[in-house]
N, C-alpha and C positions, 0 to 999 in steps of 0.2 A: 768207441768209448769203452774203457776197461770197467768192468763191474767191481764193486767193493767186495772184499770177502764177507761171508755171512758170519756174524758174531753172535753166540749164545749168550744173552744178557746175564742169566744166572751164573754161568761159568765166569764171566767177566767180573762180576761182583765178588764171586768166591775168590778169584785171583787177587782182587785188590784187598780184600779182608786178609788174605793170607800175607801179601806182600807188606802190608802196614802193621801186621801182628795185632789185629783188631779182635779182642776177645768178648767185649761186651758193648752194648749200644752207646754208653757214656764215653767210649773211646773213639767214636766216630768223629773225624774232623774233616767237614766237608771241603774246607779250603785246601787242605793237604791232599785230599783225594783229587780235587780239581788239578792241582799242580802236578801230581803224578800223571794225570791223564793228559797233561800238556796245556792247561789253561791256567791263566793268571786271573784273579779275583781283584776287582778295584771297586771303589765306592765313587759314585759321581751322581750328579742330578739327572733323574729320568722323569719323563713327564707322562708318557703313554704306556708304561709297562713297569712291572715289579722286578724285572730282571732281563738281561739281554746278553746273548752270546754272539759274538763276532768271530768267525774262523778265518784263519789264513794258512792254508796248507794243514799241517797237523797240529799247529798251535792255535789257541783260542783266547779271548778275552771275555770273561763274565763280568758284566757291570750290574751292580745292585744300588739301590737309592742310598745316597750318602745320609739322608735324614731318617732312614728306617731305624726305629727304636726297638722294634719287636725282634728280638734275636731269633725266635723260631720262624718268623717270616722270611728273614734273611737267609737262614740256613736252608729253608725250603727252596728259595729262589735260586741259590747257588746249586743245590743238588738237582733241581729241575733243569737248569740250563746245561 
């Protein structure tokens, strides 16, 4: 079994900030970051969680509750997944 390369999380975050030309926190678009990292964000009914990530190879699907009205909660769930 081949080991995954070790990734420095701080460096990965800086690379995304640079790539998306983010200069201030209000410019952070979690859906766009997910897309750049290979994940699609969808809203659907969830019962036992606030978010879910399903991966297939290098792609992923992040699901957040369709009934969630708290934008901050939804952003957190996307970022967490």
